[in-house]
N, C-alpha and C positions, 0 to 999 in steps of 0.2 A: 200245643202254645210254640210260638217260633219267635226269633229275635230278629232284630232290625240291623243288617249289617251296616246300614249306611245311617242309622239314628243319631240322636245326638249323645244319648245315653251310651256311659261305655259298655264294650261289649261284655265285659265280665261282670257289670252288674245286671247285664241282662240275662246273663245263663245262672247266675246265683238266684236271679228271681224266678225263673222257671223251676230251677230245682228245690225252691223252698215252697213253691206253689206245689211240687209233686210231693213233699215231706207233708203239708198240710190236706192235700187230698187223699194222702193215704196210698198213693202209688209207690213210696218210700216210707213204711210205717217204722216207727222205731224199732231198732234191733236190725234192720235191713240193711244190706249194704247197699251204697250207691254204686253206680258203674264206675267203673276206673277215669284216672284224668285222660287217658288217650281217647275211651269211646267217647267222655262227653266232649272232649275235642273235635271227634268224627261226627258225633250227631249236630254238634252246631256250626258245624265248619270255621272252627275257629281254632287259634294256635293252642299247642298245649301250653305254653304260659298262661293265655286267658283263662284256660281250664283252670287250670292251678288256682290262678287268682279267685276264680269262682268258690273253689271248695275251700279254698284258705279262709275266704270270708263266712263262708258257712259255718266254719272251725270256730273263726273268732267270735260268732254270734252264738257258739254253744248249740248248734245243732245238728253237729257230726262231728265225729273222733276217729281218728286215724289208728289203726293197729297194725303194729308192723309186721308185714308178710302175709298179713288177710285182707287188708283194704281199709276203706273209709265207710263205718257205719251211722246210721242215724242213732241219735241217742235223747233227742228232744223234738217236739213241735215247736213253733215259734211262740203259741201262747203260754207252753211249758216255761220259757226263759223270758216272758213278761214283753214279747217282739209281737207288733203287727204283722197281717201281711205283707211280703214282698221285703 
């Protein structure tokens, strides 16, 4: 999956959508650490601020949780928190 750098949808929403899809698909299963903010920024060729916003959105949705000094881990799938894909 890729993002559309010239699209109408904000980049952070596109990145969050890809990360959410990876959680749904089991690429990042519950309990697994997701890539660090800088790695996400590098992969999608977006700013660190954009990557942080995408991960913050996943946190707000209850999909991931940050653990100080360890990283950000998947704690639920969207279906577990009553959310549809995306």
